[in-house]
Biopython code that builds the backbone (N, CA, C, O; Angstrom):
import numpy as np
from Bio.PDB.StructureBuilder import StructureBuilder

atoms = [
    (1, "UNK", "N", (14.514, -25.239, -27.117)),
    (1, "UNK", "CA", (14.553, -26.127, -25.983)),
    (1, "UNK", "C", (13.629, -25.682, -24.962)),
    (1, "UNK", "O", (12.811, -26.260, -24.246)),
    (2, "UNK", "N", (14.273, -23.620, -25.211)),
    (2, "UNK", "CA", (13.375, -23.191, -23.643)),
    (2, "UNK", "C", (11.468, -23.194, -24.621)),
    (2, "UNK", "O", (10.584, -23.420, -23.796)),
    (3, "UNK", "N", (11.167, -23.082, -25.419)),
    (3, "UNK", "CA", (10.256, -23.137, -26.104)),
    (3, "UNK", "C", (9.398, -24.376, -25.771)),
    (3, "UNK", "O", (8.172, -24.324, -25.674)),
    (4, "UNK", "N", (10.138, -25.499, -25.604)),
    (4, "UNK", "CA", (9.440, -26.907, -25.160)),
    (4, "UNK", "C", (9.102, -26.767, -24.401)),
    (4, "UNK", "O", (7.995, -27.243, -24.148)),
    (5, "UNK", "N", (9.813, -25.994, -23.439)),
    (5, "UNK", "CA", (10.017, -26.381, -21.465)),
    (5, "UNK", "C", (8.600, -25.308, -20.991)),
    (5, "UNK", "O", (7.996, -25.557, -19.947)),
    (6, "UNK", "N", (8.269, -24.363, -21.709)),
    (6, "UNK", "CA", (7.331, -23.676, -21.550)),
    (6, "UNK", "C", (6.279, -24.012, -21.946)),
    (6, "UNK", "O", (5.193, -23.607, -21.530)),
    (7, "UNK", "N", (6.527, -25.014, -23.040)),
    (7, "UNK", "CA", (4.937, -25.651, -23.685)),
    (7, "UNK", "C", (4.615, -26.307, -23.037)),
    (7, "UNK", "O", (3.444, -26.144, -22.695)),
    (8, "UNK", "N", (5.473, -27.646, -22.323)),
    (8, "UNK", "CA", (5.328, -28.288, -21.709)),
    (8, "UNK", "C", (4.657, -27.712, -19.951)),
    (8, "UNK", "O", (3.890, -28.133, -19.086)),
    (9, "UNK", "N", (5.313, -26.830, -20.138)),
    (9, "UNK", "CA", (4.672, -26.164, -18.217)),
    (9, "UNK", "C", (3.226, -25.543, -18.346)),
    (9, "UNK", "O", (2.391, -25.635, -17.446)),
    (10, "UNK", "N", (3.001, -24.887, -19.578)),
    (10, "UNK", "CA", (1.571, -24.352, -20.138)),
    (10, "UNK", "C", (0.224, -25.874, -19.947)),
    (10, "UNK", "O", (-0.762, -25.970, -19.216)),
    (11, "UNK", "N", (0.868, -26.910, -21.063)),
    (11, "UNK", "CA", (0.166, -28.029, -20.957)),
    (11, "UNK", "C", (-0.067, -28.552, -19.084)),
    (11, "UNK", "O", (-1.096, -28.498, -18.411)),
    (12, "UNK", "N", (1.106, -28.955, -18.752)),
    (12, "UNK", "CA", (0.409, -29.770, -17.643)),
    (12, "UNK", "C", (0.113, -28.524, -16.446)),
    (12, "UNK", "O", (-0.646, -28.855, -15.536)),
    (13, "UNK", "N", (0.654, -27.177, -16.415)),
    (13, "UNK", "CA", (-0.299, -26.408, -15.579)),
    (13, "UNK", "C", (-1.343, -25.588, -15.757)),
    (13, "UNK", "O", (-1.783, -24.747, -14.973)),
    (14, "UNK", "N", (-2.005, -26.098, -17.652)),
    (14, "UNK", "CA", (-3.328, -25.720, -17.684)),
    (14, "UNK", "C", (-4.302, -27.564, -17.106)),
    (14, "UNK", "O", (-5.088, -27.664, -16.163)),
    (15, "UNK", "N", (-4.072, -28.157, -17.594)),
    (15, "UNK", "CA", (-4.658, -29.714, -17.121)),
    (15, "UNK", "C", (-4.752, -29.172, -15.500)),
    (15, "UNK", "O", (-5.855, -28.933, -15.008)),
    (16, "UNK", "N", (-3.674, -29.027, -14.834)),
    (16, "UNK", "CA", (-3.987, -28.774, -13.195)),
    (16, "UNK", "C", (-4.896, -28.254, -13.059)),
    (16, "UNK", "O", (-5.815, -28.770, -12.423)),
    (17, "UNK", "N", (-5.042, -26.393, -13.891)),
    (17, "UNK", "CA", (-5.707, -25.869, -13.808)),
    (17, "UNK", "C", (-7.554, -25.851, -14.027)),
    (17, "UNK", "O", (-8.402, -25.304, -13.321)),
    (18, "UNK", "N", (-7.752, -26.866, -15.573)),
    (18, "UNK", "CA", (-9.125, -27.253, -15.535)),
    (18, "UNK", "C", (-9.514, -28.335, -14.630)),
    (18, "UNK", "O", (-10.729, -28.506, -14.531)),
    (19, "UNK", "N", (-8.593, -29.264, -13.804)),
    (19, "UNK", "CA", (-8.773, -30.335, -13.181)),
    (19, "UNK", "C", (-9.523, -29.300, -11.532)),
    (19, "UNK", "O", (-10.567, -29.447, -10.897)),
    (20, "UNK", "N", (-8.594, -28.519, -11.416)),
    (20, "UNK", "CA", (-9.378, -27.428, -10.033)),
    (20, "UNK", "C", (-10.080, -26.610, -10.405)),
    (20, "UNK", "O", (-10.478, -26.034, -9.391)),
    (21, "UNK", "N", (-10.666, -26.008, -11.574)),
    (21, "UNK", "CA", (-11.775, -25.613, -11.856)),
    (21, "UNK", "C", (-12.920, -26.447, -11.807)),
    (21, "UNK", "O", (-13.900, -26.023, -11.194)),
    (22, "UNK", "N", (-12.972, -27.742, -12.435)),
    (22, "UNK", "CA", (-14.152, -28.499, -12.101)),
    (22, "UNK", "C", (-14.266, -28.849, -10.979)),
    (22, "UNK", "O", (-15.388, -28.945, -10.481)),
    (23, "UNK", "N", (-13.244, -29.105, -10.345)),
    (23, "UNK", "CA", (-13.648, -29.269, -8.519)),
    (23, "UNK", "C", (-14.321, -28.075, -7.635)),
    (23, "UNK", "O", (-15.171, -28.434, -6.821)),
    (24, "UNK", "N", (-13.976, -26.515, -7.735)),
    (24, "UNK", "CA", (-14.026, -25.504, -6.987)),
    (24, "UNK", "C", (-14.853, -24.420, -7.648)),
    (24, "UNK", "O", (-15.688, -23.697, -7.103)),
    (25, "UNK", "N", (-14.437, -24.435, -9.043)),
    (25, "UNK", "CA", (-14.938, -23.402, -10.229)),
    (25, "UNK", "C", (-14.027, -22.219, -10.051)),
    (25, "UNK", "O", (-13.135, -22.280, -9.204)),
    (26, "UNK", "N", (-14.181, -21.206, -10.751)),
    (26, "UNK", "CA", (-13.181, -19.629, -10.748)),
    (26, "UNK", "C", (-12.954, -19.432, -9.809)),
    (26, "UNK", "O", (-11.790, -19.531, -9.421)),
    (27, "UNK", "N", (-13.992, -19.045, -8.965)),
    (27, "UNK", "CA", (-14.629, -18.379, -7.979)),
    (27, "UNK", "C", (-13.500, -19.180, -6.790)),
    (27, "UNK", "O", (-12.628, -18.604, -6.139)),
    (28, "UNK", "N", (-13.830, -20.611, -6.763)),
    (28, "UNK", "CA", (-12.959, -21.270, -6.145)),
    (28, "UNK", "C", (-11.813, -20.881, -5.532)),
    (28, "UNK", "O", (-11.449, -20.537, -4.408)),
    (29, "UNK", "N", (-11.401, -21.026, -6.509)),
    (29, "UNK", "CA", (-9.677, -20.939, -6.899)),
    (29, "UNK", "C", (-8.869, -19.898, -5.862)),
    (29, "UNK", "O", (-7.813, -19.969, -5.234)),
    (30, "UNK", "N", (-9.970, -18.849, -6.022)),
    (30, "UNK", "CA", (-9.327, -17.364, -5.034)),
    (30, "UNK", "C", (-10.109, -17.672, -3.769)),
    (30, "UNK", "O", (-9.803, -16.888, -2.871)),
    (31, "UNK", "N", (-11.027, -18.573, -3.415)),
    (31, "UNK", "CA", (-11.676, -18.340, -2.180)),
    (31, "UNK", "C", (-11.248, -19.489, -1.402)),
    (31, "UNK", "O", (-11.497, -19.675, -0.211)),
    (32, "UNK", "N", (-10.477, -20.363, -2.300)),
    (32, "UNK", "CA", (-9.814, -21.647, -0.941)),
    (32, "UNK", "C", (-8.637, -21.156, -0.675)),
    (32, "UNK", "O", (-8.258, -21.290, 0.488)),
    (33, "UNK", "N", (-7.977, -20.651, -1.379)),
    (33, "UNK", "CA", (-6.392, -20.452, -0.312)),
    (33, "UNK", "C", (-6.865, -19.269, 1.069)),
    (33, "UNK", "O", (-6.213, -19.391, 2.107)),
    (34, "UNK", "N", (-7.934, -18.218, 1.027)),
    (34, "UNK", "CA", (-8.729, -17.657, 1.838)),
    (34, "UNK", "C", (-8.923, -18.220, 3.213)),
    (34, "UNK", "O", (-8.794, -17.488, 4.195)),
    (35, "UNK", "N", (-9.180, -19.293, 3.310)),
    (35, "UNK", "CA", (-9.953, -20.229, 4.663)),
    (35, "UNK", "C", (-8.711, -20.708, 5.221)),
    (35, "UNK", "O", (-9.008, -21.765, 5.777)),
    (36, "UNK", "N", (-7.077, -20.420, 5.415)),
    (36, "UNK", "CA", (-6.238, -20.559, 6.540)),
    (36, "UNK", "C", (-5.353, -19.757, 6.211)),
    (36, "UNK", "O", (-5.353, -19.011, 5.232)),
    (37, "UNK", "N", (-4.391, -19.905, 7.190)),
    (37, "UNK", "CA", (-3.269, -18.749, 7.219)),
    (37, "UNK", "C", (-2.152, -19.154, 6.268)),
    (37, "UNK", "O", (-1.516, -18.352, 5.584)),
    (38, "UNK", "N", (-1.996, -20.291, 6.286)),
    (38, "UNK", "CA", (-1.294, -20.934, 5.375)),
    (38, "UNK", "C", (-1.673, -20.517, 3.629)),
    (38, "UNK", "O", (-1.126, -19.707, 2.881)),
    (39, "UNK", "N", (-2.345, -21.059, 3.497)),
    (39, "UNK", "CA", (-2.989, -20.781, 1.695)),
    (39, "UNK", "C", (-3.342, -19.160, 1.902)),
    (39, "UNK", "O", (-3.549, -18.847, 0.729)),
    (40, "UNK", "N", (-3.496, -18.194, 2.517)),
    (40, "UNK", "CA", (-3.219, -16.952, 2.687)),
    (40, "UNK", "C", (-1.804, -16.844, 2.050)),
    (40, "UNK", "O", (-1.560, -16.642, 0.861)),
    (41, "UNK", "N", (-0.874, -17.027, 3.117)),
    (41, "UNK", "CA", (0.789, -16.983, 2.814)),
    (41, "UNK", "C", (0.556, -17.338, 1.475)),
    (41, "UNK", "O", (0.782, -16.412, 0.697)),
    (42, "UNK", "N", (0.184, -18.363, 0.971)),
    (42, "UNK", "CA", (1.103, -19.103, -0.671)),
    (42, "UNK", "C", (0.411, -17.711, -1.504)),
    (42, "UNK", "O", (1.041, -17.116, -2.377)),
    (43, "UNK", "N", (-0.988, -17.316, -1.070)),
    (43, "UNK", "CA", (-1.821, -16.755, -2.474)),
    (43, "UNK", "C", (-1.113, -15.468, -2.240)),
    (43, "UNK", "O", (-0.616, -15.112, -3.308)),
    (44, "UNK", "N", (-0.854, -14.591, -1.245)),
    (44, "UNK", "CA", (-0.204, -13.381, -0.971)),
    (44, "UNK", "C", (1.083, -13.496, -1.608)),
    (44, "UNK", "O", (1.330, -12.368, -2.033)),
    (45, "UNK", "N", (1.924, -14.184, -1.863)),
    (45, "UNK", "CA", (3.395, -15.067, -2.240)),
    (45, "UNK", "C", (3.362, -14.995, -3.360)),
    (45, "UNK", "O", (4.250, -14.358, -3.927)),
    (46, "UNK", "N", (2.264, -15.656, -4.153)),
    (46, "UNK", "CA", (1.698, -15.797, -5.498)),
    (46, "UNK", "C", (1.877, -14.391, -6.050)),
    (46, "UNK", "O", (2.605, -14.130, -7.007)),
    (47, "UNK", "N", (0.971, -13.282, -5.197)),
    (47, "UNK", "CA", (0.418, -11.986, -5.815)),
    (47, "UNK", "C", (1.685, -10.764, -5.719)),
    (47, "UNK", "O", (1.712, -9.713, -6.360)),
    (48, "UNK", "N", (2.557, -11.182, -4.864)),
    (48, "UNK", "CA", (3.696, -10.389, -5.158)),
    (48, "UNK", "C", (4.592, -11.371, -6.030)),
    (48, "UNK", "O", (5.601, -10.672, -6.129)),
    (49, "UNK", "N", (4.849, -12.424, -6.657)),
    (49, "UNK", "CA", (5.801, -12.892, -7.419)),
    (49, "UNK", "C", (5.125, -11.971, -8.584)),
    (49, "UNK", "O", (5.726, -11.042, -9.124)),
    (50, "UNK", "N", (3.742, -12.375, -8.903)),
    (50, "UNK", "CA", (3.394, -11.928, -10.348)),
    (50, "UNK", "C", (3.402, -10.399, -10.961)),
    (50, "UNK", "O", (3.497, -9.980, -12.114)),
    (51, "UNK", "N", (3.189, -9.415, -9.028)),
    (51, "UNK", "CA", (3.699, -8.322, -9.383)),
    (51, "UNK", "C", (4.949, -7.770, -9.962)),
    (51, "UNK", "O", (5.060, -6.926, -10.851)),
    (52, "UNK", "N", (6.189, -8.615, -9.068)),
    (52, "UNK", "CA", (7.319, -8.573, -9.692)),
    (52, "UNK", "C", (7.681, -8.935, -11.265)),
    (52, "UNK", "O", (8.386, -8.285, -12.036)),
    (53, "UNK", "N", (7.010, -10.118, -11.488)),
    (53, "UNK", "CA", (6.909, -10.343, -13.180)),
    (53, "UNK", "C", (6.398, -9.630, -13.926)),
    (53, "UNK", "O", (6.961, -9.236, -14.947)),
    (54, "UNK", "N", (5.185, -9.296, -13.576)),
    (54, "UNK", "CA", (4.415, -7.780, -14.586)),
    (54, "UNK", "C", (5.663, -7.045, -14.606)),
    (54, "UNK", "O", (6.444, -6.989, -15.556)),
    (55, "UNK", "N", (5.812, -6.349, -13.198)),
    (55, "UNK", "CA", (7.058, -5.233, -14.145)),
    (55, "UNK", "C", (8.435, -5.633, -14.817)),
    (55, "UNK", "O", (8.987, -4.789, -15.522)),
    (56, "UNK", "N", (9.050, -6.939, -14.628)),
    (56, "UNK", "CA", (9.919, -7.059, -16.034)),
    (56, "UNK", "C", (9.153, -7.729, -17.240)),
    (56, "UNK", "O", (9.747, -8.043, -18.272)),
    (57, "UNK", "N", (7.795, -7.931, -17.054)),
    (57, "UNK", "CA", (7.213, -7.884, -18.182)),
    (57, "UNK", "C", (6.910, -6.834, -19.161)),
    (57, "UNK", "O", (7.023, -6.956, -20.381)),
    (58, "UNK", "N", (6.432, -5.571, -18.392)),
    (58, "UNK", "CA", (6.554, -4.377, -18.710)),
    (58, "UNK", "C", (7.596, -3.676, -19.415)),
    (58, "UNK", "O", (7.520, -3.126, -20.513)),
    (59, "UNK", "N", (8.659, -3.779, -18.571)),
    (59, "UNK", "CA", (10.050, -3.286, -19.108)),
    (59, "UNK", "C", (10.452, -4.318, -20.402)),
    (59, "UNK", "O", (10.831, -3.997, -21.529)),
    (60, "UNK", "N", (10.270, -5.449, -19.926)),
    (60, "UNK", "CA", (10.736, -6.082, -21.505)),
    (60, "UNK", "C", (10.077, -5.801, -22.877)),
    (60, "UNK", "O", (10.560, -5.739, -24.008)),
    (61, "UNK", "N", (8.685, -5.638, -22.363)),
    (61, "UNK", "CA", (8.202, -5.004, -23.878)),
    (61, "UNK", "C", (8.212, -4.088, -24.308)),
    (61, "UNK", "O", (7.794, -3.855, -25.442)),
    (62, "UNK", "N", (8.904, -2.916, -23.202)),
    (62, "UNK", "CA", (9.233, -1.519, -23.471)),
    (62, "UNK", "C", (10.689, -1.415, -24.728)),
    (62, "UNK", "O", (10.790, -0.714, -25.735)),
    (63, "UNK", "N", (11.776, -2.557, -24.052)),
    (63, "UNK", "CA", (12.968, -2.907, -24.659)),
    (63, "UNK", "C", (12.404, -3.311, -25.834)),
    (63, "UNK", "O", (12.645, -2.515, -26.742)),
    (64, "UNK", "N", (11.720, -4.284, -26.168)),
    (64, "UNK", "CA", (11.079, -5.376, -27.235)),
    (64, "UNK", "C", (10.659, -4.575, -28.227)),
    (64, "UNK", "O", (10.707, -4.986, -29.386)),
    (65, "UNK", "N", (10.294, -3.607, -27.998)),
    (65, "UNK", "CA", (8.678, -2.850, -28.697)),
    (65, "UNK", "C", (7.623, -3.715, -29.122)),
    (65, "UNK", "O", (7.163, -3.926, -30.244)),
    (66, "UNK", "N", (7.324, -4.189, -27.956)),
    (66, "UNK", "CA", (5.448, -5.254, -27.781)),
    (66, "UNK", "C", (4.861, -4.192, -26.791)),
    (66, "UNK", "O", (5.328, -3.523, -25.869)),
    (67, "UNK", "N", (3.721, -4.318, -27.340)),
    (67, "UNK", "CA", (2.660, -4.181, -26.502)),
    (67, "UNK", "C", (2.633, -4.756, -25.361)),
    (67, "UNK", "O", (2.690, -5.985, -25.349)),
    (68, "UNK", "N", (2.522, -3.887, -23.876)),
    (68, "UNK", "CA", (2.558, -4.999, -22.823)),
    (68, "UNK", "C", (1.102, -5.323, -22.327)),
    (68, "UNK", "O", (0.984, -6.378, -21.703)),
    (69, "UNK", "N", (0.295, -4.772, -22.465)),
    (69, "UNK", "CA", (-0.837, -4.788, -21.611)),
    (69, "UNK", "C", (-1.419, -5.542, -21.903)),
    (69, "UNK", "O", (-1.924, -6.023, -20.889)),
    (70, "UNK", "N", (-1.972, -6.424, -23.395)),
    (70, "UNK", "CA", (-2.393, -7.865, -23.299)),
    (70, "UNK", "C", (-2.257, -8.923, -22.351)),
    (70, "UNK", "O", (-3.058, -9.765, -21.945)),
    (71, "UNK", "N", (-0.794, -8.634, -22.034)),
    (71, "UNK", "CA", (-0.352, -9.626, -21.548)),
    (71, "UNK", "C", (-0.396, -9.148, -19.920)),
    (71, "UNK", "O", (-0.478, -10.074, -19.114)),
    (72, "UNK", "N", (-0.360, -8.152, -19.530)),
    (72, "UNK", "CA", (-0.607, -7.650, -18.048)),
    (72, "UNK", "C", (-2.016, -8.457, -17.444)),
    (72, "UNK", "O", (-2.289, -9.201, -16.501)),
    (73, "UNK", "N", (-2.687, -7.851, -18.548)),
    (73, "UNK", "CA", (-4.298, -8.189, -18.529)),
    (73, "UNK", "C", (-4.660, -9.566, -18.017)),
    (73, "UNK", "O", (-5.347, -10.060, -17.122)),
    (74, "UNK", "N", (-3.531, -10.119, -19.435)),
    (74, "UNK", "CA", (-3.775, -11.941, -19.240)),
    (74, "UNK", "C", (-3.147, -11.919, -17.985)),
    (74, "UNK", "O", (-4.116, -11.586, -17.302)),
    (75, "UNK", "N", (-2.236, -12.034, -17.208)),
    (75, "UNK", "CA", (-1.927, -11.811, -15.896)),
    (75, "UNK", "C", (-2.372, -11.882, -15.093)),
    (75, "UNK", "O", (-2.406, -12.894, -14.393)),
    (76, "UNK", "N", (-2.941, -10.747, -14.846)),
    (76, "UNK", "CA", (-3.774, -10.185, -13.623)),
    (76, "UNK", "C", (-5.238, -11.309, -13.869)),
    (76, "UNK", "O", (-5.765, -11.809, -12.875)),
    (77, "UNK", "N", (-5.781, -11.610, -15.300)),
    (77, "UNK", "CA", (-7.178, -12.422, -14.825)),
    (77, "UNK", "C", (-6.778, -13.996, -15.272)),
    (77, "UNK", "O", (-7.719, -14.787, -15.331)),
    (78, "UNK", "N", (-5.945, -14.301, -15.467)),
    (78, "UNK", "CA", (-5.113, -15.860, -15.809)),
    (78, "UNK", "C", (-3.927, -16.428, -14.864)),
    (78, "UNK", "O", (-3.674, -17.632, -14.828)),
    (79, "UNK", "N", (-3.058, -15.246, -13.926)),
    (79, "UNK", "CA", (-2.123, -16.015, -13.426)),
    (79, "UNK", "C", (-0.753, -16.016, -13.821)),
    (79, "UNK", "O", (-0.153, -14.961, -14.029)),
    (80, "UNK", "N", (-0.279, -17.022, -13.924)),
    (80, "UNK", "CA", (1.056, -17.291, -14.682)),
    (80, "UNK", "C", (0.510, -17.782, -16.056)),
    (80, "UNK", "O", (1.382, -18.408, -16.659)),
    (81, "UNK", "N", (-0.421, -17.709, -16.592)),
    (81, "UNK", "CA", (-0.684, -18.087, -17.902)),
    (81, "UNK", "C", (-0.419, -16.893, -19.003)),
    (81, "UNK", "O", (-0.129, -16.906, -20.200)),
    (82, "UNK", "N", (-0.645, -15.904, -18.081)),
    (82, "UNK", "CA", (-0.103, -14.656, -18.690)),
    (82, "UNK", "C", (1.374, -14.229, -19.227)),
    (82, "UNK", "O", (1.376, -13.588, -20.278)),
    (83, "UNK", "N", (2.178, -14.410, -18.841)),
    (83, "UNK", "CA", (3.834, -14.506, -18.482)),
    (83, "UNK", "C", (4.112, -15.912, -19.147)),
    (83, "UNK", "O", (4.662, -15.840, -20.246)),
    (84, "UNK", "N", (3.940, -16.680, -18.860)),
    (84, "UNK", "CA", (4.219, -17.798, -19.935)),
    (84, "UNK", "C", (3.801, -17.811, -21.098)),
    (84, "UNK", "O", (4.363, -18.565, -21.893)),
    (85, "UNK", "N", (2.861, -17.108, -21.475)),
    (85, "UNK", "CA", (2.525, -17.173, -22.749)),
    (85, "UNK", "C", (3.418, -15.830, -23.764)),
    (85, "UNK", "O", (3.903, -15.815, -24.895)),
    (86, "UNK", "N", (3.283, -14.725, -22.548)),
    (86, "UNK", "CA", (4.145, -13.848, -23.266)),
    (86, "UNK", "C", (5.655, -14.650, -23.842)),
    (86, "UNK", "O", (6.263, -14.338, -24.865)),
    (87, "UNK", "N", (5.944, -15.491, -23.096)),
    (87, "UNK", "CA", (7.040, -15.879, -23.035)),
    (87, "UNK", "C", (7.474, -16.520, -24.268)),
    (87, "UNK", "O", (8.592, -16.369, -24.758)),
    (88, "UNK", "N", (6.477, -17.296, -24.784)),
    (88, "UNK", "CA", (6.245, -18.828, -25.618)),
    (88, "UNK", "C", (5.985, -17.814, -27.152)),
    (88, "UNK", "O", (6.342, -18.279, -28.234)),
    (89, "UNK", "N", (5.328, -16.408, -27.058)),
    (89, "UNK", "CA", (5.086, -16.099, -28.194)),
    (89, "UNK", "C", (6.286, -14.596, -28.601)),
    (89, "UNK", "O", (6.258, -13.742, -29.487)),
    (90, "UNK", "N", (7.177, -14.855, -27.519)),
    (90, "UNK", "CA", (8.500, -14.103, -27.586)),
    (90, "UNK", "C", (9.010, -14.081, -28.968)),
    (90, "UNK", "O", (8.744, -15.025, -29.710)),
    (91, "UNK", "N", (9.537, -13.343, -29.274)),
    (91, "UNK", "CA", (10.820, -13.800, -30.423)),
    (91, "UNK", "C", (12.212, -14.187, -30.066)),
    (91, "UNK", "O", (12.902, -13.420, -29.395)),
    (92, "UNK", "N", (12.541, -15.027, -30.367)),
    (92, "UNK", "CA", (13.879, -15.188, -29.861)),
    (92, "UNK", "C", (15.001, -14.687, -30.269)),
    (92, "UNK", "O", (15.399, -15.122, -31.349)),
    (93, "UNK", "N", (15.842, -13.660, -29.579)),
    (93, "UNK", "CA", (16.972, -12.765, -29.237)),
    (93, "UNK", "C", (18.420, -13.471, -30.079)),
    (93, "UNK", "O", (18.269, -14.664, -30.341)),
    (94, "UNK", "N", (19.562, -12.957, -30.447)),
    (94, "UNK", "CA", (20.381, -13.306, -30.542)),
    (94, "UNK", "C", (21.502, -13.304, -29.446)),
    (94, "UNK", "O", (22.626, -13.736, -29.701)),
    (95, "UNK", "N", (21.091, -12.704, -27.973)),
    (95, "UNK", "CA", (21.685, -13.125, -27.122)),
    (95, "UNK", "C", (21.434, -14.010, -26.103)),
    (95, "UNK", "O", (22.178, -14.278, -25.159)),
    (96, "UNK", "N", (20.058, -14.563, -26.411)),
    (96, "UNK", "CA", (19.428, -15.508, -25.112)),
    (96, "UNK", "C", (20.256, -16.841, -25.905)),
    (96, "UNK", "O", (20.205, -17.973, -25.425)),
]
sb = StructureBuilder()
sb.init_structure("model")
sb.init_model(0)
sb.init_chain("A")
sb.init_seg("    ")
for serial, (resi, resn, name, xyz) in enumerate(atoms, 1):
    if name == "N":
        sb.init_residue(resn, " ", resi, " ")
    sb.init_atom(name, np.array(xyz, "f"), 0.0, 1.0, " ", f" {name:<3s}", serial, name[0])
structure = sb.get_structure()
């Protein structure tokens, strides 16, 4: 069930991202939020949230014996796609 939700999230968010990139381009995704204080606040909030996720991802990767670097780089380059793909490729644990 969890993998299904992650997959659905990736597909829907991916579709939204493709539409946004068609409209404003890759650089435009970063420039648009910086044109107003409200947009800037949301962008900075996303940066803070993804920074916290990267700390969790690093620790989780160490605990499970995975290499965190590809996922951290993916997060820096692709935003939420990095952690979502990390979760999708994570082996299920007996405690979850």
